[in-house]
PDB file as gemmi writes it, atoms N, CA and C in Angstrom:
CRYST1    1.000    1.000    1.000  90.00  90.00  90.00 P 1                      
ATOM      1  N   MET A   1       8.948 145.175 155.217  1.00  0.00           N  
ATOM      2  CA  MET A   1       9.318 146.570 155.369  1.00  0.00           C  
ATOM      3  C   MET A   1       9.089 147.330 154.070  1.00  0.00           C  
ATOM      4  N   GLY A   2       9.198 146.640 152.951  1.00  0.00           N  
ATOM      5  CA  GLY A   2       8.994 147.298 151.667  1.00  0.00           C  
ATOM      6  C   GLY A   2       7.582 147.853 151.532  1.00  0.00           C  
ATOM      7  N   VAL A   3       6.607 147.098 152.033  1.00  0.00           N  
ATOM      8  CA  VAL A   3       5.218 147.553 151.974  1.00  0.00           C  
ATOM      9  C   VAL A   3       5.042 148.804 152.830  1.00  0.00           C  
ATOM     10  N   LEU A   4       5.663 148.828 154.006  1.00  0.00           N  
ATOM     11  CA  LEU A   4       5.566 150.002 154.877  1.00  0.00           C  
ATOM     12  C   LEU A   4       6.232 151.219 154.239  1.00  0.00           C  
ATOM     13  N   HIS A   5       7.372 151.009 153.582  1.00  0.00           N  
ATOM     14  CA  HIS A   5       8.039 152.116 152.887  1.00  0.00           C  
ATOM     15  C   HIS A   5       7.158 152.644 151.754  1.00  0.00           C  
ATOM     16  N   GLN A   6       6.480 151.747 151.044  1.00  0.00           N  
ATOM     17  CA  GLN A   6       5.604 152.170 149.955  1.00  0.00           C  
ATOM     18  C   GLN A   6       4.401 152.954 150.484  1.00  0.00           C  
ATOM     19  N   LEU A   7       3.828 152.478 151.593  1.00  0.00           N  
ATOM     20  CA  LEU A   7       2.716 153.208 152.203  1.00  0.00           C  
ATOM     21  C   LEU A   7       3.149 154.610 152.620  1.00  0.00           C  
ATOM     22  N   HIS A   8       4.343 154.701 153.191  1.00  0.00           N  
ATOM     23  CA  HIS A   8       4.866 156.008 153.605  1.00  0.00           C  
ATOM     24  C   HIS A   8       5.099 156.903 152.389  1.00  0.00           C  
ATOM     25  N   ALA A   9       5.601 156.332 151.319  1.00  0.00           N  
ATOM     26  CA  ALA A   9       5.834 157.109 150.096  1.00  0.00           C  
ATOM     27  C   ALA A   9       4.518 157.590 149.494  1.00  0.00           C  
ATOM     28  N   ASP A  10       3.431 156.834 149.733  1.00  0.00           N  
ATOM     29  CA  ASP A  10       2.115 157.231 149.235  1.00  0.00           C  
ATOM     30  C   ASP A  10       1.455 158.290 150.108  1.00  0.00           C  
ATOM     31  N   GLY A  11       2.088 158.645 151.215  1.00  0.00           N  
ATOM     32  CA  GLY A  11       1.562 159.713 152.056  1.00  0.00           C  
ATOM     33  C   GLY A  11       0.906 159.259 153.343  1.00  0.00           C  
ATOM     34  N   HIS A  12       0.947 157.979 153.652  1.00  0.00           N  
ATOM     35  CA  HIS A  12       0.357 157.477 154.887  1.00  0.00           C  
ATOM     36  C   HIS A  12       1.357 157.600 156.030  1.00  0.00           C  
ATOM     37  N   THR A  13       0.847 157.834 157.226  1.00  0.00           N  
ATOM     38  CA  THR A  13       1.694 157.863 158.412  1.00  0.00           C  
ATOM     39  C   THR A  13       1.863 156.433 158.901  1.00  0.00           C  
ATOM     40  N   VAL A  14       3.093 156.012 159.081  1.00  0.00           N  
ATOM     41  CA  VAL A  14       3.390 154.653 159.522  1.00  0.00           C  
ATOM     42  C   VAL A  14       4.109 154.738 160.860  1.00  0.00           C  
ATOM     43  N   ILE A  15       3.567 154.063 161.871  1.00  0.00           N  
ATOM     44  CA  ILE A  15       4.190 154.013 163.191  1.00  0.00           C  
ATOM     45  C   ILE A  15       4.547 152.561 163.467  1.00  0.00           C  
ATOM     46  N   ILE A  16       5.804 152.325 163.787  1.00  0.00           N  
ATOM     47  CA  ILE A  16       6.288 150.970 164.053  1.00  0.00           C  
ATOM     48  C   ILE A  16       6.755 150.914 165.500  1.00  0.00           C  
ATOM     49  N   VAL A  17       6.269 149.934 166.241  1.00  0.00           N  
ATOM     50  CA  VAL A  17       6.728 149.704 167.607  1.00  0.00           C  
ATOM     51  C   VAL A  17       7.596 148.458 167.556  1.00  0.00           C  
ATOM     52  N   THR A  18       8.875 148.607 167.915  1.00  0.00           N  
ATOM     53  CA  THR A  18       9.801 147.483 167.786  1.00  0.00           C  
ATOM     54  C   THR A  18      10.880 147.540 168.861  1.00  0.00           C  
ATOM     55  N   HIS A  19      11.483 146.386 169.110  1.00  0.00           N  
ATOM     56  CA  HIS A  19      12.652 146.305 169.983  1.00  0.00           C  
ATOM     57  C   HIS A  19      13.921 146.117 169.154  1.00  0.00           C  
ATOM     58  N   ASP A  20      13.761 145.944 167.850  1.00  0.00           N  
ATOM     59  CA  ASP A  20      14.882 145.698 166.949  1.00  0.00           C  
ATOM     60  C   ASP A  20      15.446 147.029 166.449  1.00  0.00           C  
ATOM     61  N   HIS A  21      16.715 147.309 166.787  1.00  0.00           N  
ATOM     62  CA  HIS A  21      17.343 148.564 166.372  1.00  0.00           C  
ATOM     63  C   HIS A  21      17.553 148.610 164.861  1.00  0.00           C  
ATOM     64  N   GLY A  22      17.690 147.461 164.218  1.00  0.00           N  
ATOM     65  CA  GLY A  22      17.845 147.425 162.766  1.00  0.00           C  
ATOM     66  C   GLY A  22      16.585 147.909 162.059  1.00  0.00           C  
ATOM     67  N   VAL A  23      15.439 147.530 162.593  1.00  0.00           N  
ATOM     68  CA  VAL A  23      14.172 147.996 162.026  1.00  0.00           C  
ATOM     69  C   VAL A  23      14.000 149.483 162.309  1.00  0.00           C  
ATOM     70  N   ALA A  24      14.361 149.904 163.514  1.00  0.00           N  
ATOM     71  CA  ALA A  24      14.221 151.316 163.888  1.00  0.00           C  
ATOM     72  C   ALA A  24      15.094 152.214 163.021  1.00  0.00           C  
ATOM     73  N   LYS A  25      16.239 151.733 162.575  1.00  0.00           N  
ATOM     74  CA  LYS A  25      17.148 152.542 161.752  1.00  0.00           C  
ATOM     75  C   LYS A  25      16.546 152.874 160.386  1.00  0.00           C  
ATOM     76  N   GLN A  26      15.488 152.157 159.979  1.00  0.00           N  
ATOM     77  CA  GLN A  26      14.860 152.426 158.686  1.00  0.00           C  
ATOM     78  C   GLN A  26      13.801 153.528 158.770  1.00  0.00           C  
ATOM     79  N   ALA A  27      13.531 154.018 159.973  1.00  0.00           N  
ATOM     80  CA  ALA A  27      12.506 155.050 160.159  1.00  0.00           C  
ATOM     81  C   ALA A  27      13.129 156.436 160.106  1.00  0.00           C  
ATOM     82  N   GLN A  28      12.303 157.446 159.807  1.00  0.00           N  
ATOM     83  CA  GLN A  28      12.783 158.825 159.777  1.00  0.00           C  
ATOM     84  C   GLN A  28      12.961 159.389 161.178  1.00  0.00           C  
ATOM     85  N   ARG A  29      12.165 158.926 162.105  1.00  0.00           N  
ATOM     86  CA  ARG A  29      12.219 159.432 163.470  1.00  0.00           C  
ATOM     87  C   ARG A  29      12.213 158.248 164.419  1.00  0.00           C  
ATOM     88  N   ILE A  30      13.072 158.295 165.426  1.00  0.00           N  
ATOM     89  CA  ILE A  30      13.173 157.208 166.395  1.00  0.00           C  
ATOM     90  C   ILE A  30      12.880 157.782 167.781  1.00  0.00           C  
ATOM     91  N   VAL A  31      11.857 157.239 168.427  1.00  0.00           N  
ATOM     92  CA  VAL A  31      11.486 157.656 169.779  1.00  0.00           C  
ATOM     93  C   VAL A  31      11.697 156.454 170.684  1.00  0.00           C  
ATOM     94  N   GLU A  32      12.543 156.612 171.706  1.00  0.00           N  
ATOM     95  CA  GLU A  32      12.796 155.523 172.651  1.00  0.00           C  
ATOM     96  C   GLU A  32      11.998 155.775 173.921  1.00  0.00           C  
ATOM     97  N   ILE A  33      11.279 154.731 174.370  1.00  0.00           N  
ATOM     98  CA  ILE A  33      10.450 154.827 175.570  1.00  0.00           C  
ATOM     99  C   ILE A  33      10.897 153.756 176.547  1.00  0.00           C  
ATOM    100  N   SER A  34      11.059 154.151 177.809  1.00  0.00           N  
ATOM    101  CA  SER A  34      11.418 153.203 178.853  1.00  0.00           C  
ATOM    102  C   SER A  34      10.570 153.500 180.082  1.00  0.00           C  
ATOM    103  N   ASP A  35       9.902 152.506 180.617  1.00  0.00           N  
ATOM    104  CA  ASP A  35       9.033 152.647 181.789  1.00  0.00           C  
ATOM    105  C   ASP A  35       7.980 153.730 181.597  1.00  0.00           C  
ATOM    106  N   GLY A  36       7.434 153.835 180.393  1.00  0.00           N  
ATOM    107  CA  GLY A  36       6.379 154.791 180.112  1.00  0.00           C  
ATOM    108  C   GLY A  36       6.844 156.216 179.914  1.00  0.00           C  
ATOM    109  N   ARG A  37       8.145 156.448 179.888  1.00  0.00           N  
ATOM    110  CA  ARG A  37       8.684 157.798 179.697  1.00  0.00           C  
ATOM    111  C   ARG A  37       9.535 157.841 178.437  1.00  0.00           C  
ATOM    112  N   ILE A  38       9.462 158.953 177.733  1.00  0.00           N  
ATOM    113  CA  ILE A  38      10.280 159.140 176.535  1.00  0.00           C  
ATOM    114  C   ILE A  38      11.693 159.476 176.987  1.00  0.00           C  
ATOM    115  N   ILE A  39      12.652 158.631 176.599  1.00  0.00           N  
ATOM    116  CA  ILE A  39      14.041 158.889 176.984  1.00  0.00           C  
ATOM    117  C   ILE A  39      14.864 159.425 175.823  1.00  0.00           C  
ATOM    118  N   ALA A  40      14.405 159.243 174.594  1.00  0.00           N  
ATOM    119  CA  ALA A  40      15.114 159.780 173.427  1.00  0.00           C  
ATOM    120  C   ALA A  40      14.115 160.011 172.304  1.00  0.00           C  
ATOM    121  N   ASP A  41      14.319 161.112 171.589  1.00  0.00           N  
ATOM    122  CA  ASP A  41      13.486 161.450 170.438  1.00  0.00           C  
ATOM    123  C   ASP A  41      14.405 162.106 169.427  1.00  0.00           C  
ATOM    124  N   GLU A  42      14.753 161.374 168.390  1.00  0.00           N  
ATOM    125  CA  GLU A  42      15.730 161.903 167.441  1.00  0.00           C  
ATOM    126  C   GLU A  42      15.296 161.655 166.004  1.00  0.00           C  
ATOM    127  N   ILE A  43      15.762 162.531 165.132  1.00  0.00           N  
ATOM    128  CA  ILE A  43      15.536 162.385 163.700  1.00  0.00           C  
ATOM    129  C   ILE A  43      16.668 161.527 163.151  1.00  0.00           C  
ATOM    130  N   ASN A  44      16.318 160.515 162.373  1.00  0.00           N  
ATOM    131  CA  ASN A  44      17.311 159.618 161.799  1.00  0.00           C  
ATOM    132  C   ASN A  44      17.939 160.296 160.579  1.00  0.00           C  
ATOM    133  N   GLN A  45      19.184 160.718 160.680  1.00  0.00           N  
ATOM    134  CA  GLN A  45      19.870 161.425 159.601  1.00  0.00           C  
ATOM    135  C   GLN A  45      20.231 160.499 158.444  1.00  0.00           C  
ATOM    136  N   SER A  46      20.367 159.195 158.709  1.00  0.00           N  
ATOM    137  CA  SER A  46      20.752 158.264 157.647  1.00  0.00           C  
ATOM    138  C   SER A  46      19.580 157.929 156.724  1.00  0.00           C  
ATOM    139  N   CYS A  47      18.370 158.228 157.146  1.00  0.00           N  
ATOM    140  CA  CYS A  47      17.186 157.957 156.330  1.00  0.00           C  
ATOM    141  C   CYS A  47      17.046 159.053 155.282  1.00  0.00           C  
ATOM    142  N   PRO A  48      16.823 158.700 153.997  1.00  0.00           N  
ATOM    143  CA  PRO A  48      16.682 159.729 152.964  1.00  0.00           C  
ATOM    144  C   PRO A  48      15.458 160.602 153.206  1.00  0.00           C  
ATOM    145  N   GLU A  49      15.573 161.866 152.817  1.00  0.00           N  
ATOM    146  CA  GLU A  49      14.484 162.829 153.016  1.00  0.00           C  
ATOM    147  C   GLU A  49      13.278 162.432 152.171  1.00  0.00           C  
ATOM    148  N   ASP A  50      12.125 162.571 152.726  1.00  0.00           N  
ATOM    149  CA  ASP A  50      10.890 162.191 152.059  1.00  0.00           C  
ATOM    150  C   ASP A  50      10.523 163.222 150.995  1.00  0.00           C  
ATOM    151  N   ARG A  51      10.152 162.732 149.812  1.00  0.00           N  
ATOM    152  CA  ARG A  51       9.747 163.647 148.743  1.00  0.00           C  
ATOM    153  C   ARG A  51       8.454 164.365 149.087  1.00  0.00           C  
ATOM    154  N   LEU A  52       7.553 163.683 149.785  1.00  0.00           N  
ATOM    155  CA  LEU A  52       6.275 164.305 150.115  1.00  0.00           C  
ATOM    156  C   LEU A  52       6.438 165.441 151.107  1.00  0.00           C  
ATOM    157  N   ALA A  53       7.386 165.329 152.011  1.00  0.00           N  
ATOM    158  CA  ALA A  53       7.592 166.379 153.000  1.00  0.00           C  
ATOM    159  C   ALA A  53       8.086 167.654 152.343  1.00  0.00           C  
ATOM    160  N   GLN A  54       8.746 167.548 151.191  1.00  0.00           N  
ATOM    161  CA  GLN A  54       9.255 168.724 150.505  1.00  0.00           C  
ATOM    162  C   GLN A  54       8.156 169.445 149.741  1.00  0.00           C  
ATOM    163  N   HIS A  55       7.087 168.747 149.369  1.00  0.00           N  
ATOM    164  CA  HIS A  55       6.047 169.329 148.526  1.00  0.00           C  
ATOM    165  C   HIS A  55       4.683 169.306 149.212  1.00  0.00           C  
ATOM    166  N   ILE A  56       4.633 169.737 150.454  1.00  0.00           N  
ATOM    167  CA  ILE A  56       3.361 169.775 151.160  1.00  0.00           C  
ATOM    168  C   ILE A  56       2.584 170.993 150.680  1.00  0.00           C  
ATOM    169  N   PRO A  57       1.382 170.801 150.155  1.00  0.00           N  
ATOM    170  CA  PRO A  57       0.614 171.952 149.669  1.00  0.00           C  
ATOM    171  C   PRO A  57       0.125 172.815 150.828  1.00  0.00           C  
ATOM    172  N   VAL A  58       0.065 174.104 150.594  1.00  0.00           N  
ATOM    173  CA  VAL A  58      -0.418 175.040 151.599  1.00  0.00           C  
ATOM    174  C   VAL A  58      -1.902 175.278 151.343  1.00  0.00           C  
ATOM    175  N   VAL A  59      -2.710 175.038 152.345  1.00  0.00           N  
ATOM    176  CA  VAL A  59      -4.142 175.251 152.229  1.00  0.00           C  
ATOM    177  C   VAL A  59      -4.455 176.605 152.841  1.00  0.00           C  
ATOM    178  N   ARG A  60      -5.081 177.459 152.043  1.00  0.00           N  
ATOM    179  CA  ARG A  60      -5.409 178.794 152.528  1.00  0.00           C  
ATOM    180  C   ARG A  60      -6.810 178.792 153.109  1.00  0.00           C  
ATOM    181  N   ASP A  61      -6.940 179.446 154.225  1.00  0.00           N  
ATOM    182  CA  ASP A  61      -8.231 179.568 154.881  1.00  0.00           C  
ATOM    183  C   ASP A  61      -8.904 180.827 154.368  1.00  0.00           C  
ATOM    184  N   ASN A  62     -10.028 180.660 153.659  1.00  0.00           N  
ATOM    185  CA  ASN A  62     -10.688 181.821 153.091  1.00  0.00           C  
ATOM    186  C   ASN A  62     -11.925 182.223 153.882  1.00  0.00           C  
ATOM    187  N   GLY A  63     -11.944 181.957 155.162  1.00  0.00           N  
ATOM    188  CA  GLY A  63     -12.971 182.462 156.051  1.00  0.00           C  
ATOM    189  C   GLY A  63     -14.345 181.861 155.862  1.00  0.00           C  
ATOM    190  N   ARG A  64     -15.128 182.421 154.946  1.00  0.00           N  
ATOM    191  CA  ARG A  64     -16.528 182.040 154.798  1.00  0.00           C  
ATOM    192  C   ARG A  64     -16.679 180.576 154.383  1.00  0.00           C  
ATOM    193  N   ALA A  65     -15.925 180.131 153.403  1.00  0.00           N  
ATOM    194  CA  ALA A  65     -16.020 178.730 152.967  1.00  0.00           C  
ATOM    195  C   ALA A  65     -15.569 177.797 154.082  1.00  0.00           C  
ATOM    196  N   SER A  66     -14.539 178.203 154.794  1.00  0.00           N  
ATOM    197  CA  SER A  66     -14.051 177.395 155.902  1.00  0.00           C  
ATOM    198  C   SER A  66     -15.099 177.306 157.010  1.00  0.00           C  
ATOM    199  N   LEU A  67     -15.784 178.409 157.271  1.00  0.00           N  
ATOM    200  CA  LEU A  67     -16.834 178.419 158.288  1.00  0.00           C  
ATOM    201  C   LEU A  67     -17.966 177.475 157.898  1.00  0.00           C  
ATOM    202  N   TRP A  68     -18.421 177.539 156.641  1.00  0.00           N  
ATOM    203  CA  TRP A  68     -19.501 176.660 156.193  1.00  0.00           C  
ATOM    204  C   TRP A  68     -19.070 175.203 156.204  1.00  0.00           C  
ATOM    205  N   ARG A  69     -17.817 174.946 155.827  1.00  0.00           N  
ATOM    206  CA  ARG A  69     -17.301 173.579 155.850  1.00  0.00           C  
ATOM    207  C   ARG A  69     -17.289 173.053 157.284  1.00  0.00           C  
ATOM    208  N   SER A  70     -16.893 173.898 158.217  1.00  0.00           N  
ATOM    209  CA  SER A  70     -16.858 173.512 159.621  1.00  0.00           C  
ATOM    210  C   SER A  70     -18.263 173.246 160.156  1.00  0.00           C  
ATOM    211  N   ILE A  71     -19.208 174.117 159.814  1.00  0.00           N  
ATOM    212  CA  ILE A  71     -20.595 173.920 160.254  1.00  0.00           C  
ATOM    213  C   ILE A  71     -21.165 172.641 159.649  1.00  0.00           C  
ATOM    214  N   HIS A  72     -20.895 172.405 158.378  1.00  0.00           N  
ATOM    215  CA  HIS A  72     -21.392 171.197 157.707  1.00  0.00           C  
ATOM    216  C   HIS A  72     -20.828 169.942 158.369  1.00  0.00           C  
ATOM    217  N   GLU A  73     -19.547 169.953 158.668  1.00  0.00           N  
ATOM    218  CA  GLU A  73     -18.930 168.789 159.311  1.00  0.00           C  
ATOM    219  C   GLU A  73     -19.497 168.583 160.713  1.00  0.00           C  
ATOM    220  N   SER A  74     -19.732 169.663 161.441  1.00  0.00           N  
ATOM    221  CA  SER A  74     -20.321 169.551 162.782  1.00  0.00           C  
ATOM    222  C   SER A  74     -21.725 168.966 162.713  1.00  0.00           C  
ATOM    223  N   MET A  75     -22.505 169.397 161.734  1.00  0.00           N  
ATOM    224  CA  MET A  75     -23.862 168.873 161.588  1.00  0.00           C  
ATOM    225  C   MET A  75     -23.846 167.386 161.218  1.00  0.00           C  
ATOM    226  N   ARG A  76     -22.918 167.001 160.362  1.00  0.00           N  
ATOM    227  CA  ARG A  76     -22.808 165.581 159.995  1.00  0.00           C  
ATOM    228  C   ARG A  76     -22.448 164.734 161.210  1.00  0.00           C  
ATOM    229  N   MET A  77     -21.494 165.208 162.019  1.00  0.00           N  
ATOM    230  CA  MET A  77     -21.105 164.458 163.213  1.00  0.00           C  
ATOM    231  C   MET A  77     -22.257 164.379 164.206  1.00  0.00           C  
ATOM    232  N   ALA A  78     -23.006 165.473 164.375  1.00  0.00           N  
ATOM    233  CA  ALA A  78     -24.146 165.472 165.294  1.00  0.00           C  
ATOM    234  C   ALA A  78     -25.219 164.499 164.816  1.00  0.00           C  
ATOM    235  N   TRP A  79     -25.503 164.503 163.520  1.00  0.00           N  
ATOM    236  CA  TRP A  79     -26.515 163.603 162.969  1.00  0.00           C  
ATOM    237  C   TRP A  79     -26.106 162.146 163.154  1.00  0.00           C  
ATOM    238  N   ARG A  80     -24.818 161.858 162.897  1.00  0.00           N  
ATOM    239  CA  ARG A  80     -24.325 160.487 163.098  1.00  0.00           C  
ATOM    240  C   ARG A  80     -24.447 160.074 164.557  1.00  0.00           C  
ATOM    241  N   SER A  81     -24.163 161.002 165.466  1.00  0.00           N  
ATOM    242  CA  SER A  81     -24.268 160.699 166.892  1.00  0.00           C  
ATOM    243  C   SER A  81     -25.714 160.437 167.289  1.00  0.00           C  
ATOM    244  N   LEU A  82     -26.638 161.249 166.772  1.00  0.00           N  
ATOM    245  CA  LEU A  82     -28.055 161.041 167.084  1.00  0.00           C  
ATOM    246  C   LEU A  82     -28.545 159.698 166.567  1.00  0.00           C  
ATOM    247  N   LEU A  83     -28.160 159.344 165.356  1.00  0.00           N  
ATOM    248  CA  LEU A  83     -28.600 158.071 164.785  1.00  0.00           C  
ATOM    249  C   LEU A  83     -27.891 156.882 165.423  1.00  0.00           C  
ATOM    250  N   GLY A  84     -26.686 157.094 165.888  1.00  0.00           N  
ATOM    251  CA  GLY A  84     -25.928 156.002 166.491  1.00  0.00           C  
ATOM    252  C   GLY A  84     -26.388 155.658 167.898  1.00  0.00           C  
ATOM    253  N   HIS A  85     -27.003 156.617 168.579  1.00  0.00           N  
ATOM    254  CA  HIS A  85     -27.456 156.410 169.959  1.00  0.00           C  
ATOM    255  C   HIS A  85     -28.942 156.749 170.033  1.00  0.00           C  
ATOM    256  N   ARG A  86     -29.740 155.927 169.401  1.00  0.00           N  
ATOM    257  CA  ARG A  86     -31.171 156.217 169.268  1.00  0.00           C  
ATOM    258  C   ARG A  86     -31.894 156.256 170.612  1.00  0.00           C  
ATOM    259  N   MET A  87     -31.591 155.328 171.512  1.00  0.00           N  
ATOM    260  CA  MET A  87     -32.292 155.299 172.803  1.00  0.00           C  
ATOM    261  C   MET A  87     -31.947 156.538 173.622  1.00  0.00           C  
ATOM    262  N   ARG A  88     -30.685 156.916 173.645  1.00  0.00           N  
ATOM    263  CA  ARG A  88     -30.280 158.113 174.377  1.00  0.00           C  
ATOM    264  C   ARG A  88     -30.948 159.353 173.779  1.00  0.00           C  
ATOM    265  N   THR A  89     -31.023 159.404 172.451  1.00  0.00           N  
ATOM    266  CA  THR A  89     -31.682 160.522 171.775  1.00  0.00           C  
ATOM    267  C   THR A  89     -33.157 160.572 172.144  1.00  0.00           C  
ATOM    268  N   PHE A  90     -33.823 159.418 172.130  1.00  0.00           N  
ATOM    269  CA  PHE A  90     -35.245 159.361 172.471  1.00  0.00           C  
ATOM    270  C   PHE A  90     -35.484 159.804 173.909  1.00  0.00           C  
ATOM    271  N   LEU A  91     -34.665 159.316 174.848  1.00  0.00           N  
ATOM    272  CA  LEU A  91     -34.856 159.680 176.251  1.00  0.00           C  
ATOM    273  C   LEU A  91     -34.585 161.164 176.489  1.00  0.00           C  
ATOM    274  N   SER A  92     -33.591 161.715 175.812  1.00  0.00           N  
ATOM    275  CA  SER A  92     -33.325 163.155 175.936  1.00  0.00           C  
ATOM    276  C   SER A  92     -34.496 163.961 175.399  1.00  0.00           C  
ATOM    277  N   MET A  93     -35.014 163.553 174.252  1.00  0.00           N  
ATOM    278  CA  MET A  93     -36.153 164.243 173.652  1.00  0.00           C  
ATOM    279  C   MET A  93     -37.379 164.142 174.563  1.00  0.00           C  
ATOM    280  N   LEU A  94     -37.613 162.980 175.142  1.00  0.00           N  
ATOM    281  CA  LEU A  94     -38.740 162.785 176.051  1.00  0.00           C  
ATOM    282  C   LEU A  94     -38.602 163.680 177.282  1.00  0.00           C  
ATOM    283  N   GLY A  95     -37.407 163.777 177.832  1.00  0.00           N  
ATOM    284  CA  GLY A  95     -37.171 164.648 178.984  1.00  0.00           C  
ATOM    285  C   GLY A  95     -37.431 166.105 178.667  1.00  0.00           C  
ATOM    286  N   ILE A  96     -37.017 166.542 177.491  1.00  0.00           N  
ATOM    287  CA  ILE A  96     -37.252 167.933 177.082  1.00  0.00           C  
ATOM    288  C   ILE A  96     -38.744 168.189 176.909  1.00  0.00           C  
ATOM    289  N   ILE A  97     -39.457 167.244 176.288  1.00  0.00           N  
ATOM    290  CA  ILE A  97     -40.905 167.396 176.084  1.00  0.00           C  
ATOM    291  C   ILE A  97     -41.629 167.462 177.425  1.00  0.00           C  
ATOM    292  N   ILE A  98     -41.279 166.582 178.354  1.00  0.00           N  
ATOM    293  CA  ILE A  98     -41.917 166.581 179.674  1.00  0.00           C  
ATOM    294  C   ILE A  98     -41.607 167.882 180.413  1.00  0.00           C  
ATOM    295  N   GLY A  99     -40.373 168.353 180.331  1.00  0.00           N  
ATOM    296  CA  GLY A  99     -39.996 169.599 181.002  1.00  0.00           C  
ATOM    297  C   GLY A  99     -40.747 170.797 180.459  1.00  0.00           C  
ATOM    298  N   ILE A 100     -40.830 170.924 179.153  1.00  0.00           N  
ATOM    299  CA  ILE A 100     -41.530 172.065 178.546  1.00  0.00           C  
ATOM    300  C   ILE A 100     -43.020 172.006 178.860  1.00  0.00           C  
ATOM    301  N   SER A 101     -43.613 170.810 178.765  1.00  0.00           N  
ATOM    302  CA  SER A 101     -45.051 170.704 179.044  1.00  0.00           C  
ATOM    303  C   SER A 101     -45.350 170.995 180.513  1.00  0.00           C  
ATOM    304  N   SER A 102     -44.465 170.625 181.430  1.00  0.00           N  
ATOM    305  CA  SER A 102     -44.706 170.930 182.845  1.00  0.00           C  
ATOM    306  C   SER A 102     -44.613 172.428 183.104  1.00  0.00           C  
ATOM    307  N   VAL A 103     -43.690 173.121 182.461  1.00  0.00           N  
ATOM    308  CA  VAL A 103     -43.596 174.578 182.617  1.00  0.00           C  
ATOM    309  C   VAL A 103     -44.840 175.250 182.052  1.00  0.00           C  
ATOM    310  N   VAL A 104     -45.286 174.821 180.876  1.00  0.00           N  
ATOM    311  CA  VAL A 104     -46.478 175.414 180.260  1.00  0.00           C  
ATOM    312  C   VAL A 104     -47.708 175.163 181.124  1.00  0.00           C  
ATOM    313  N   SER A 105     -47.866 173.939 181.637  1.00  0.00           N  
ATOM    314  CA  SER A 105     -49.043 173.640 182.466  1.00  0.00           C  
ATOM    315  C   SER A 105     -48.992 174.395 183.792  1.00  0.00           C  
ATOM    316  N   SER A 106     -47.817 174.561 184.401  1.00  0.00           N  
ATOM    317  CA  SER A 106     -47.722 175.344 185.642  1.00  0.00           C  
ATOM    318  C   SER A 106     -48.086 176.793 185.396  1.00  0.00           C  
ATOM    319  N   MET A 107     -47.648 177.337 184.263  1.00  0.00           N  
ATOM    320  CA  MET A 107     -48.005 178.723 183.946  1.00  0.00           C  
ATOM    321  C   MET A 107     -49.505 178.844 183.705  1.00  0.00           C  
ATOM    322  N   ALA A 108     -50.111 177.844 183.077  1.00  0.00           N  
ATOM    323  CA  ALA A 108     -51.553 177.877 182.833  1.00  0.00           C  
ATOM    324  C   ALA A 108     -52.326 177.799 184.140  1.00  0.00           C  
ATOM    325  N   VAL A 109     -51.882 176.947 185.060  1.00  0.00           N  
ATOM    326  CA  VAL A 109     -52.535 176.844 186.369  1.00  0.00           C  
ATOM    327  C   VAL A 109     -52.378 178.160 187.122  1.00  0.00           C  
ATOM    328  N   GLY A 110     -51.205 178.766 187.054  1.00  0.00           N  
ATOM    329  CA  GLY A 110     -50.974 180.054 187.715  1.00  0.00           C  
ATOM    330  C   GLY A 110     -51.854 181.145 187.151  1.00  0.00           C  
ATOM    331  N   GLU A 111     -51.995 181.168 185.837  1.00  0.00           N  
ATOM    332  CA  GLU A 111     -52.863 182.163 185.203  1.00  0.00           C  
ATOM    333  C   GLU A 111     -54.324 181.922 185.580  1.00  0.00           C  
ATOM    334  N   GLY A 112     -54.730 180.673 185.685  1.00  0.00           N  
ATOM    335  CA  GLY A 112     -56.117 180.357 186.044  1.00  0.00           C  
ATOM    336  C   GLY A 112     -56.420 180.680 187.490  1.00  0.00           C  
ATOM    337  N   ALA A 113     -55.445 180.579 188.365  1.00  0.00           N  
ATOM    338  CA  ALA A 113     -55.653 180.844 189.787  1.00  0.00           C  
ATOM    339  C   ALA A 113     -55.585 182.327 190.110  1.00  0.00           C  
ATOM    340  N   ARG A 114     -55.059 183.130 189.228  1.00  0.00           N  
ATOM    341  CA  ARG A 114     -54.926 184.563 189.466  1.00  0.00           C  
ATOM    342  C   ARG A 114     -56.324 185.207 189.463  1.00  0.00           C  
ATOM    343  N   PRO A 115     -56.576 186.047 190.454  1.00  0.00           N  
ATOM    344  CA  PRO A 115     -57.898 186.711 190.460  1.00  0.00           C  
ATOM    345  C   PRO A 115     -58.019 187.668 189.288  1.00  0.00           C  
ATOM    346  N   ASP A 116     -59.184 187.728 188.760  1.00  0.00           N  
ATOM    347  CA  ASP A 116     -59.413 188.564 187.585  1.00  0.00           C  
ATOM    348  C   ASP A 116     -59.622 190.011 188.021  1.00  0.00           C  
ATOM    349  N   HIS A 117     -58.760 190.934 187.592  1.00  0.00           N  
ATOM    350  CA  HIS A 117     -58.812 192.334 187.988  1.00  0.00           C  
ATOM    351  C   HIS A 117     -59.764 193.137 187.123  1.00  0.00           C  
ATOM    352  N   HIS A 118     -60.167 192.615 186.005  1.00  0.00           N  
ATOM    353  CA  HIS A 118     -61.004 193.379 185.084  1.00  0.00           C  
ATOM    354  C   HIS A 118     -62.468 193.403 185.514  1.00  0.00           C  
ATOM    355  N   GLU A 119     -62.904 192.507 186.332  1.00  0.00           N  
ATOM    356  CA  GLU A 119     -64.323 192.459 186.682  1.00  0.00           C  
ATOM    357  C   GLU A 119     -64.621 193.129 187.973  1.00  0.00           C  
TER     358      GLU A 119                                                      
END                                                                             
């Protein structure tokens, strides 16, 4: 339990699933579940207040930087997804290429079949 308390003091979220009420009494919050339903959710008053909870820094959203950070993170996730699923990426790309080329060729055939009005 000492290691878990140290991890919590370092700022990590620790979730313990237990049937032992003695272990549960060492947590800041106790949630009781029975048959898949929450029957109790209480804050443990005997547990000392966390120092980190008192000094949570406030992050200000400054609009433009936040937007670029969000776009950058989205692009990184998309790139990882493309590289992680190479076959799916290849098949999607192949489908798009076939679709575009079929539209272009149908338009070319349509233009070629149209009677020439200039002559």
